[in-house]
Each structure stands twice: as structure tokens, then as C-alpha cells.
C-alpha positions in Angstrom: -32.8 28.1 39.9 -35.2 26.4 38.0 -37.3 23.6 39.1 -38.9 23.3 42.4 -37.8 26.2 44.3 -38.9 25.1 47.6 -35.1 24.8 48.3 -34.3 28.4 49.5 -36.5 28.1 52.6 -33.7 29.1 55.7 -33.6 26.8 58.0 -34.8 27.6 61.3 -34.3 24.4 63.5 -30.6 24.1 63.0 -29.6 23.1 66.5 -32.6 20.4 66.2 -31.3 19.3 62.7 -27.9 19.0 64.1 -28.5 17.1 66.7 -30.6 14.4 65.1 -28.0 14.0 62.0 -25.8 13.3 65.0 -27.9 10.2 65.8 -27.8 9.0 61.9 -24.4 9.6 61.2 -22.4 9.7 64.6 -19.1 8.8 62.8 -19.5 11.9 60.3 -21.8 14.5 61.9 -21.1 16.2 65.1 -22.7 18.8 67.6 -21.3 22.1 67.2 -18.6 23.3 69.8 -18.8 25.9 72.0 -18.0 29.8 70.2 -15.7 32.0 72.4 -17.5 34.8 74.0 -16.3 37.9 74.2 -15.7 40.9 76.8 -18.2 43.1 77.9 -17.6 46.4 75.9 -16.2 44.4 72.9 -18.1 43.9 69.6 -17.0 42.9 66.3 -18.4 44.9 63.4 -19.0 44.4 59.4 -15.9 44.8 57.7 -14.8 48.1 57.7 -18.3 49.1 59.5 -20.1 49.0 56.1 -23.1 46.5 55.3 -21.6 43.6 53.2 -23.3 43.4 49.5 -22.5 40.8 47.0 -24.1 39.5 43.6 -25.3 36.1 43.3 -25.4 34.5 40.0 -27.1 31.4 39.3 -27.4 29.3 36.2 -24.4 30.9 34.7 -21.5 28.5 32.7 -19.6 28.5 29.8 -21.5 29.3 26.6 -24.6 27.3 27.4 -27.8 28.8 27.9 -29.2 27.6 30.8 -33.0 28.1 30.3 -32.9 27.0 26.3 -31.3 23.6 27.3 -32.7 22.9 30.7 -36.2 23.7 29.9 -37.0 20.2 27.6 -35.2 18.5 30.1 -37.8 19.8 33.1 -40.8 19.0 30.6 -39.9 15.5 30.2 -39.9 15.3 34.0 -42.8 17.3 34.6 -45.2 17.5 31.4 -47.7 19.3 33.1 -46.1 22.3 34.5 -46.3 25.5 32.6 -43.5 27.1 32.7 -41.7 24.3 31.0 -44.2 24.4 27.8 -43.0 27.4 26.6 -41.5 27.3 23.0 -38.0 27.7 24.4 -36.6 26.4 20.8 -37.2 30.2 19.8 -34.5 31.3 22.9 -30.7 31.4 21.8 -28.8 28.1 22.7 -25.6 30.3 24.1 -24.8 33.4 25.9 -21.5 34.7 24.3 -18.8 35.3 25.8 -19.1 38.7 24.3 -21.8 39.3 27.0 -19.6 38.1 29.8 -17.4 40.5 28.9 -18.8 43.3 28.9 -21.2 42.4 31.9 -17.6 41.6 34.3 -15.8 44.7 33.2 -19.1 46.7 33.7 -19.0 45.1 37.0 -15.4 45.8 37.9 -15.7 49.3 37.1 -18.3 49.7 39.8 -16.9 47.5 42.1 -19.4 44.8 42.0 -18.4 41.4 43.4 -20.0 38.0 44.5 -20.6 34.3 43.4 -20.7 32.9 39.6 -21.8 29.8 38.9 -20.0 27.2 36.6 -22.0 24.4 36.1 -19.5 21.2 35.0 -21.8 19.3 32.7 -24.4 22.1 31.5 -27.9 20.2 31.1 -25.7 17.7 29.7 -24.7 19.4 26.9 -21.0 18.8 27.0 -17.9 18.4 29.9 -16.1 21.6 30.3 -13.3 19.5 31.1 -13.4 17.5 27.8 -15.7 18.3 25.0 -19.3 20.9 24.6 -20.6 19.7 21.3 -21.7 22.8 19.3 -19.0 24.5 20.0 -15.0 24.3 19.1 -12.2 23.3 21.3 -11.2 26.7 20.7 -13.9 28.4 21.6 -14.9 26.0 24.9 -10.9 27.1 25.8 -11.1 31.0 25.0 -14.3 30.7 27.5 -12.5 29.2 30.3 -9.5 31.6 29.7 -12.0 34.6 29.9 -13.6 33.4 33.1 -10.3 32.9 34.6 -9.0 36.4 33.8 -12.0 38.4 33.8 -14.5 36.8 36.5 -12.2 35.4 38.9 -10.4 38.7 40.3 -14.3 39.7 42.0 -15.9 36.6 41.9 -16.2 33.1 43.1 -16.6 30.6 41.2 -19.2 27.6 42.5 -20.2 23.9 40.7 -24.0 24.1 40.6 -24.1 20.2 41.0 -22.7 18.0 37.7 -25.4 19.0 35.2 -28.2 21.0 36.9 -30.5 18.9 35.2 -30.2 14.8 35.2 -28.6 13.6 38.0 -25.3 11.5 37.1 -24.6 8.4 37.9 -20.9 8.5 39.1 -20.2 4.8 38.2 -20.7 5.6 34.7 -20.6 9.2 34.5 -24.3 9.1 32.4 -27.0 9.8 33.5 -30.0 7.6 35.0 -31.9 6.1 32.3 -35.1 7.1 34.5 -36.5 10.4 34.5 -38.6 11.2 37.4 -37.8 13.7 40.4 -35.7 11.4 42.0 -33.2 11.8 39.3 -33.3 15.6 38.5 -30.6 17.4 40.6 -33.2 20.1 41.8 -35.1 17.8 43.7 -32.3 15.3 44.8 -32.2 13.0 46.8 -35.3 12.2 47.4 -34.7 9.3 50.1 -32.0 10.3 53.2 -28.0 10.3 52.4 -25.3 9.8 54.2 -23.0 12.8 54.3 -20.2 10.4 52.4 -22.9 9.8 49.4 -23.3 13.8 49.2 -19.8 14.7 49.5 -18.3 12.0 46.8 -21.1 13.9 44.7 -20.2 17.1 45.5 -16.5 16.7 44.7 -17.5 14.6 41.2 -18.6 18.1 40.1 -15.7 20.0 41.4 -13.0 18.0 40.0 -14.1 18.8 36.6 -14.0 22.7 37.4 -10.5 21.8 39.3 -9.5 20.4 35.6 -11.1 23.1 34.2 -8.3 25.7 36.4 -10.9 27.2 38.2 -10.4 27.4 41.9 -13.6 26.9 43.9 -14.0 27.8 47.4 -18.0 27.0 48.0 -20.4 25.0 46.2 -24.2 26.5 45.3 -26.9 24.1 45.2 -29.3 23.9 42.0 -33.4 24.1 43.1 -34.0 22.2 45.6 -31.1 19.8 45.8 -30.4 18.4 48.8 -33.6 19.7 50.8 -34.3 16.5 52.7 -30.3 16.6 54.1 -30.1 20.0 55.2 -27.6 19.5 57.7 -25.5 16.2 56.1 -25.6 18.9 53.4 -23.8 21.2 54.9 -21.0 18.7 56.3 -20.6 17.2 52.7 -19.9 20.8 51.3 -17.5 20.9 54.0 -15.6 17.4 53.2 -16.1 17.7 49.6 -14.4 21.4 48.9 -11.5 20.7 51.3 -11.0 17.1 49.7 -10.8 18.6 46.3 -9.1 21.8 47.1 -7.8 22.0 50.5 -9.9 25.3 51.2 -9.5 26.5 54.5 -13.2 27.9 54.8 -16.0 25.8 52.8 -19.1 27.7 52.2 -22.1 27.2 50.2 -25.1 28.7 49.2 -29.0 27.2 49.3 -31.1 29.6 50.9 -33.1 32.8 50.9 -34.1 34.8 53.7 -37.1 37.0 53.8 -38.9 38.8 55.9 -37.6 40.4 59.1 -35.3 37.3 60.0 -31.4 37.9 60.2 -29.5 37.4 56.8 -26.2 37.2 58.3 -24.4 33.8 57.5 -24.2 30.7 59.8 -20.6 29.5 61.0 -21.9 25.6 60.9 -20.1 22.2 62.1 -17.6 23.9 64.0 -14.8 21.5 64.7 -10.7 21.4 66.2 -11.0 25.2 68.1 -7.7 25.7 69.7 -6.1 23.5 67.1 -4.5 23.4 63.9 -6.8 21.4 62.0 -10.7 23.7 62.3 -13.4 22.5 60.4 -16.0 24.5 59.8 -18.5 25.1 57.2 -20.2 28.7 56.5 -24.0 29.0 55.1 -24.4 32.1 53.1 -27.6 33.4 51.9 -29.3 35.7 49.9 -31.3 38.3 51.0 -33.4 38.9 47.3 -35.6 36.7 45.0 -34.7 37.0 41.4 -36.7 39.9 40.0 -34.8 40.3 37.0 -35.4 38.3 33.8 -35.6 34.8 35.6 -34.2 31.5 35.2 -35.1 31.0 31.5 -34.6 34.7 30.6 -38.2 35.5 29.4 -39.0 37.6 32.2 -39.7 41.0 32.7 -37.6 42.8 35.3 -39.2 43.6 38.5 -36.1 45.7 39.6 -37.9 48.0 41.6 -38.2 44.9 44.1 -34.5 45.2 44.9 -34.3 49.1 45.0 -36.1 52.2 43.2 -33.7 55.0 41.2 -33.6 57.0 44.3 -32.9 53.9 46.8 -35.5 54.9 49.1 -37.6 51.4 48.6 -36.9 47.8 47.5 -35.6 44.9 49.4 -31.7 45.5 48.9 -32.7 49.6 50.7 -34.7 47.6 53.5 -31.7 45.7 54.5 -29.1 48.2 54.1 -31.1 50.6 56.4 -31.9 47.5 58.7 -27.7 47.0 59.2 -28.1 43.6 57.9 -26.0 42.0 54.9 -27.8 42.8 51.7 -27.0 39.6 49.2 -28.9 39.8 45.7 -29.9 37.0 43.8 -30.5 36.8 39.7 -30.0 33.6 37.4 -27.4 34.1 34.5 -30.5 34.0 31.7 -32.4 36.8 33.1 -29.2 39.1 33.1 -28.8 38.3 29.1 -32.9 38.0 28.8 -32.1 36.2 25.4 -30.5 38.5 23.9 -32.4 42.0 24.8 -29.9 42.3 27.9 -32.9 43.8 29.9 -32.1 42.1 32.7 -29.0 43.7 32.9 -30.0 47.0 32.3 -31.9 46.7 35.1 -29.0 45.6 37.4 -27.2 48.6 36.5 -29.9 51.1 37.3 -29.9 49.0 40.8 -26.2 49.0 41.5 -25.8 52.9 40.5 -28.9 53.8 42.6 -27.6 52.1 45.5 -24.3 53.3 45.1 -25.1 57.1 45.0 -26.8 56.9 48.2 -25.2 53.9 50.2 -21.8 54.0 48.6 -20.4 55.2 51.8 -22.0 52.6 54.3 -21.9 49.5 52.1 -18.9 47.3 50.7 -18.9 44.6 47.7 -17.7 41.3 48.7 -17.3 38.0 47.2 -19.0 34.8 48.9 -15.3 33.6 50.3 -14.2 37.2 51.7 -17.5 36.8 53.6 -17.2 33.3 54.6 -13.7 34.2 56.3 -14.9 37.3 58.0 -17.6 35.3 59.2 -15.4 33.2 60.7 -13.1 35.2 62.0 -15.9 37.1 63.8 -17.2 33.9 65.3 -14.3 32.2 66.6 -11.9 35.1 67.2 -10.8 35.2 71.2 -10.4 38.3 73.3 -8.9 38.5 76.4 -8.4 41.9 78.0 -5.1 42.8 78.9 -3.1 45.8 81.3 -3.0 47.9 78.3 -5.7 46.2 75.7 -6.6 43.3 74.5 -5.0 40.2 73.0 -6.8 38.4 70.2 -6.2 34.5 69.3 -7.5 34.2 65.3 -7.8 31.0 63.6 -7.4 32.7 60.4 -6.4 35.8 58.8 -8.8 38.7 58.2 -8.4 41.6 56.5 -10.5 44.4 57.4 -10.9 43.4 61.1 -13.2 45.7 62.8 -13.9 45.8 66.4 -16.1 48.6 68.4 -14.7 49.1 72.1 -16.6 50.8 74.5 -14.7 54.1 75.8 -12.0 55.8 74.8 -7.9 55.2 74.3 -5.3 56.8 76.5 -3.5 57.0 73.1 -3.5 56.1 69.4 -4.3 52.4 69.5 -1.6 50.0 68.0 -1.3 46.4 66.7 1.2 44.2 67.7 1.8 41.4 65.5 5.0 39.3 65.7 7.4 41.5 66.5 6.0 44.7 64.3 4.2 47.0 65.6 1.4 49.0 63.8 0.1 52.1 65.0 -3.3 52.9 63.6 -4.3 56.4 62.1 -7.3 58.3 63.1 -9.6 59.0 60.8 -12.8 61.6 61.4 -15.6 59.6 59.6 -16.5 56.3 58.7 -16.3 56.5 55.1 -12.7 56.7 55.7 -12.3 53.9 57.6 -9.7 51.1 56.2 -7.3 48.6 57.5 -5.2 50.8 59.5 -7.1 53.0 60.7 -9.3 54.0 64.0 -12.3 56.3 64.6 -14.1 57.3 67.9 -17.8 58.9 68.8 -16.3 60.0 71.7 -18.1 57.1 73.9 -16.8 54.2 72.1 -13.9 53.4 69.6 -13.6 51.4 66.2 -10.5 50.1 65.3 -9.9 48.5 61.7 -6.8 46.4 60.7 -5.9 43.0 58.8 -5.9 40.4 61.0 -3.3 37.8 61.7 -3.4 34.4 62.2 -2.7 33.5 65.9 -1.8 36.1 68.4 -2.1 39.9 68.0 -2.1 42.2 70.6 -4.6 45.6 70.5 -2.5 48.3 72.5 -5.1 50.9 73.5 -2.3 53.1 75.6 
């Protein structure tokens, strides 16, 4: 996150912002299209009727310790701020790939999924698709390979803009000469920018990662990036990710939700419903602050703020018990903790505690999986038929889970194309997977892999 943490305040007046931006940029920003309404007695649940969990990692990249290299650059812009006056030279310049491997393997073993940033030109040290001064070409290529092979199966890769420190002049590829809040990514832009201008900046970052053969379906904002253009930013994410990667469902992370507000993702800028060219952006917030080792890696973890050892208290516990998505936030230097791994050790305690108590009620997901599920959840239409429901889905969605009032006359079945799949009854929620159903005597819950287009859910 680093400087100017005001970025993560969720936009509550979203409807007002959409209308206002439509006036400023009438050719690019459109009002939300009406969402389909579900018939009475039909409710789309979370996947497999479980609470989504995810781990959002900011300020990560290849080899470069962002805490070490970012701090002096922020000090140049904000010389009076105490957090930048620390003795950063004593911190390691590198977070080694051996730690990435240790972290990634542990998370894979415990089913943890989430988002892992790769800053394309970390703190202006070097370009990941060219050279990284201070490391050999071989070391850089090995680091990128490790991300592709170890992290990609369970983690989405996001750019966290281009440098995470200095704003890059897209005409020259160099930082602007002036050093001020206006030329630091964490507080950029300081004036209104059009959707096209923002999309060009995001696309610049995305293309570097594409050159590195890293797929991206979303973007993370550094610090307060986009605070003055929140609605335009959401649409710029949609346009840039679709342009560079042809991504079907773009998403982004910027906000943190606290208190009693819902942590559910927001499906924004929807257009083209009922056509083959549906556009949308999924805005996925975190539900916690960073209480591990901090963005500089020098803080002592307050890990019990996520969950204590018994998973009886803490923000993650609160969200799970409330039935809301529980997405946990940290910064990569805070996992490494300048070599002590104190943040990582604390993270392991939190994950282990949550798994012991809530393992059969939760499901770890990548942000792209969450984005896909919410897009399908909000945009799939249901129409009652003689023996069940006809569904029209704009997207494929694994583990689609629906609660229906009443009991079926026979075992539910899914008809997709020419293929009929009978669902298997299970006796407890923990056993609910794709291709199964369960009843509590008053309602029926079905779970299946939703196909794009027409699906019939047969209940008799």
C-alpha cells in the first residue's frame, strides 16, 4: 500500500458517481443496465454454499524488496513524514525466490488462494520484461518462471501500476522530472482524467506483464491511485484488461471494507446484456486491514486481529460468522519481515486456526474466480417452467449454487445442450460439490457447473 492509505475507503455513493461521470464523459461511461430479477423462492448462494476466502497480497514483485526501494522515494516527496525517515538501508534489498517457493508451497498444501501483485517496474529499479539492475538476466528469468509455475495455479497476477512510486511519462517511458504528490502513483491523478487516459496508463503496465508471459484478469491500485476518478477508474480497468488480454470478466482491487458494511463484490459498468458482447467490471474489496508486517516489513504482526488460535475472535472470524466474503489483506514485505519471516509465521497461524474451525464452511478462491461467480450470480436469468427452471447464463461458472423453496418431486437434473446430468443427493453441506444437491426438509440446494447460454434445471 505505502503512502496515502486513503485509497481504501469504499465508494458508498456509487449510483451518484456513475451519473456524474456519464455527464463528463458521455461517450465512454454509461449508466448501469437493469439486472435480471430472480423469481420468488429462488436465491443464488455462494459457491458450494460456503463463505469465500481469499488472500490479497500487495507490493509483491520479482526479487525487489519494495519496502527497501520505495521508502527513500517517498521520503523525497514527503520529507516530513516519520514513516519514511526510517533506516531503510538496513533492510534487505531482495526478497529471495527461496521465500517465494516456501510461501507458495505452504499455501498450495493448505489450499490458500488469492491475488499476488507483480509490479512491472518495481520502484523504478528496472523493467521485468527487460533487465533488473542488481540481478542477472538469468536470476530475473528464473524468478518469473517461478511465479508462472508455482504461483499461477492458485493466484491471480495483477500489476500494481507501473512502478508503485513515480508516475511514468508514457511518451518517454521515464519518470516525470518533478517530484510531488502529482507525480507519485500512490496519489495519482491529482486532477480529473478521462477513462481513456487512465486506461492507457493501466494498459502500459499490463503489456509489460504480458511480455513476461504472465496472464492478468485484473488490476490492483497502488495506495490512493484513482481516488479522484473512482468511477472512471472502474471503467478504465474494464477497457484496459479487455484490450490487452481479451479478458471476459475484468476485476480490480482497491478498497477495504470495515465495520458492518457488506464485503460482497460489486458488478459495475454492465452493458450488452442479452448479447454476445457483455461488458462489466467486478470491484472486489478486502475485508481486513494489513495487520501482519506492514508494507515496509518492519512491523510486529497483530495477527489476532484476523483470528486468534481458536478462531473465536478477529475480523476474519467476524466476517465468516456474519456470512460475508472474508478477503484478507497484507503486503509482501510484511510476509518476509526483512528476513525474519515473522509475518509469514503469523499468517500460518491464522490460516490454520480458520481451517480447523471453519474448514467445512469456507472455500478459498482466486479473485478471478470470485469475479466470475459474482458476474454469473447477478446476471444469470431464471424463468419458471413446468418442471423446474430455465436459466440463461452469460458466463460459464463452476460450482453454481442455488437455493429453491420447497422439495423436488424427483432427484434434480441439469439439461445442458443434449446432455442430462442427474444430481446426487448428499446429507450435509460440507459434502456439497458440483453435481450434488441437499435438502433441509423445507428447501432444496443444488450445486452444478453452469454452462454459458441455456440450461434447464429439472425438478420433476
